[in-house]
C-alpha positions in Angstrom: 0.0 0.0 0.0 1.3 3.4 -1.0 1.4 5.9 1.9 0.0 9.1 0.6 -1.1 12.0 2.8 -3.1 15.1 1.7 -3.4 18.5 3.3 -5.3 21.5 1.8 -5.3 25.2 2.5 -5.7 28.7 1.2 -2.8 31.2 1.1 -3.4 32.5 4.6 -2.7 29.1 6.1 0.2 27.8 3.9 2.5 28.2 6.9 0.2 26.2 9.1 0.1 23.4 6.5 3.9 23.3 6.4 4.0 23.0 10.2 1.5 20.1 10.2 3.6 18.3 7.5 6.7 18.7 9.6 5.2 16.8 12.4 4.1 14.1 10.0 7.5 13.6 8.4 9.4 13.8 11.6 7.8 10.6 12.7 6.5 8.7 9.6 8.1 7.6 6.3 5.6 8.2 3.5 5.7 7.9 -0.3 4.1 11.3 -0.9 2.6 14.3 0.7 0.3 16.5 -1.3 -0.5 20.2 -0.5 -3.6 21.4 -2.3 -3.0 25.1 -2.7 -4.1 28.2 -4.6 -0.8 28.8 -6.4 1.7 27.1 -8.7 4.5 27.7 -6.2 4.8 27.5 -2.5 6.3 30.3 -0.4 8.6 27.9 1.5 11.2 25.5 0.2 9.8 22.1 0.7 11.5 18.6 0.8 11.1 16.4 -2.3 8.5 14.2 -0.7 6.0 17.1 -0.7 4.3 18.1 -3.9 1.8 20.9 -4.5 -1.3 21.0 -6.7 -3.0 24.2 -7.5 -6.8 23.7 -7.2 -7.9 27.3 -7.3 -9.6 26.6 -10.6 -11.5 23.6 -9.2 -14.7 22.6 -11.0 -16.6 20.8 -8.3 -17.9 23.6 -6.1 -19.5 26.8 -7.2 -17.7 29.8 -5.7 -21.1 31.3 -4.9 -22.5 28.0 -3.7 -24.5 27.3 -0.6 -21.6 25.8 1.4 -18.6 27.5 -0.1 -18.6 30.8 1.8 -18.7 29.3 5.3 -16.4 29.9 8.2 -14.1 27.4 6.4 -12.9 27.8 2.9 -13.7 25.6 -0.1 -10.5 23.8 0.6 -12.4 21.7 3.2 -14.7 20.5 0.5 -11.9 19.3 -1.6 -11.7 16.1 0.3 -14.8 15.0 -1.5 -13.1 15.6 -4.9 -10.0 13.5 -4.1 -11.2 10.4 -6.0 -11.2 12.4 -9.3 -8.4 14.7 -8.4 -6.0 11.8 -7.8 -7.2 9.1 -10.3 -4.0 7.1 -9.9 -4.3 6.7 -6.1 -6.6 4.1 -4.5 -6.0 5.0 -0.9 -4.9 8.2 0.9 -5.0 9.8 4.3 -6.6 13.2 4.6 -5.3 15.4 7.5 -6.7 18.8 8.4 -3.9 21.4 8.7 -4.6 22.0 12.4 -3.3 18.5 13.3 0.0 17.6 14.8 1.4 14.0 14.5 3.0 13.0 17.7 4.5 9.6 16.5 4.6 7.2 13.6 1.1 7.0 12.1 1.8 4.2 9.6 -0.7 2.1 11.5 -3.4 4.7 10.8 -2.5 5.0 7.1 -2.7 1.3 6.7 -5.9 0.8 8.7 -8.1 -2.0 7.5 -11.3 -0.1 6.5 -13.2 -3.4 6.3 -14.9 -2.5 3.0 -15.9 1.0 4.1 -15.4 4.2 2.2 -13.3 5.9 4.9 -12.3 5.7 8.6 -13.3 8.4 11.0 -13.4 9.0 14.8 -16.9 9.5 16.4 -17.9 12.7 18.1 -19.7 11.5 21.2 -21.4 14.8 22.0 -23.0 14.9 18.6 -24.1 11.2 18.5 -27.7 10.4 18.8 -27.7 6.6 18.7 -28.2 4.7 16.5 -26.9 7.5 14.3 -23.2 8.1 14.9 -21.7 11.5 14.0 -18.0 11.3 12.8 -15.2 13.9 12.5 -13.7 14.4 9.0 -10.4 16.0 10.2 -8.4 12.8 10.2 -9.6 10.4 7.5 -8.0 7.4 5.8 -10.0 7.2 2.5 -10.6 4.4 0.0 -10.7 6.4 -3.2 -11.3 3.3 -5.3 -14.5 2.5 -3.5 -15.6 6.1 -3.5 -15.5 6.1 -7.3 -18.5 3.7 -7.3 -20.7 6.8 -7.5 -20.6 7.9 -3.8 -18.0 10.7 -4.4 -20.3 12.2 -7.0 -23.3 12.0 -4.7 -21.4 13.7 -1.9 -20.4 16.6 -4.2 -24.0 16.8 -5.4 -25.3 17.1 -1.8 -23.0 19.9 -0.7 -23.9 21.8 -3.9 -27.6 21.5 -3.3 -28.2 21.5 0.5 -26.9 24.1 3.0 -25.2 22.4 6.0 -23.4 23.6 9.1 -20.3 21.4 8.5 -20.7 20.8 4.8 -18.4 18.0 3.7 -18.5 16.4 7.2 -22.3 16.5 7.3 -22.5 15.1 3.8 -20.3 12.2 4.6 -22.2 11.5 7.8 -25.6 11.6 6.0 -24.7 9.5 2.9 -21.9 7.2 4.2 -23.3 6.4 7.7 -23.2 2.6 7.3 -20.0 2.6 5.4 -17.7 4.5 7.8 -15.1 2.5 9.8 -14.8 3.9 13.3 -11.2 4.7 14.2 -9.9 5.3 17.7 -9.9 8.9 19.1 -6.2 8.1 19.7 -5.8 9.2 16.1 -7.9 12.3 16.3 -7.8 13.7 19.8 -9.8 16.9 20.0 -12.5 18.7 22.1 -15.4 17.3 20.0 -14.3 13.7 20.3 -12.2 12.6 23.3 -9.1 14.4 24.4 -6.6 11.5 24.8 -3.7 12.2 27.2 -1.0 10.9 24.9 -2.5 10.8 21.4 -1.0 9.7 18.1 -2.5 12.8 16.5 -3.6 16.0 18.2 -6.3 17.9 16.4 -6.8 21.5 17.5 -10.4 21.6 16.2 -12.3 24.8 17.0 -9.2 26.2 18.8 -8.7 29.6 17.1 -5.4 30.2 18.8 -3.7 26.9 18.3 -0.6 28.6 16.9 0.1 29.7 20.4 0.3 26.1 21.7 3.8 24.8 22.7 3.2 21.6 20.7 2.5 23.5 17.5 5.4 26.0 18.1 7.8 23.0 18.6 7.3 22.1 15.0 7.0 25.6 13.6 10.6 26.3 14.9 11.9 23.0 13.4 14.1 23.3 10.3 13.2 21.1 7.4 16.8 19.9 7.3 16.4 18.3 10.7 13.6 16.2 9.2 
């Protein structure tokens, strides 16, 4: 299995995306890291394992659409377009840019999804059993399976129905029975379970996460160290 990790961000968060990738590469050997960006070039010199892809001219989500001008940018929606955006990849790991990897995450990347479209950690405070609500910030994805028509349905839904957490809500609504639940160890945040020593720390909903010592540790790290 190829180990491919994808981050996405608009210009104002390029630096944050680089910091997140530093934490990944410090602990985990991967085949490729992709940055989905708004430019052909990146303002920082990056190691060879990281490639950038300009998606500013993306065709999937109308710039004036119902869910594009939310508190998050259209980049969050791009996770739904990955099966078409990366036609040669069958499996990838999506990581939000406000995540820090604390150790080797190979186990997460290679998680057996048991025939499901993706793996996600549940958000207990939003769960109303039997419906389980999942967080899309850390998500191993089976792109091959999503090409069965589900990816197109997810894109159609976010383009036609307004939602609070667009791509996350769409995945929860349409893929509910085809989501493999992963441990909060791989997505520790305030909405899920804050694990004391997690594999991945997710600063979800923390507007000042750049002030956290954990984040600054990697911000100050030189790429040459990695």
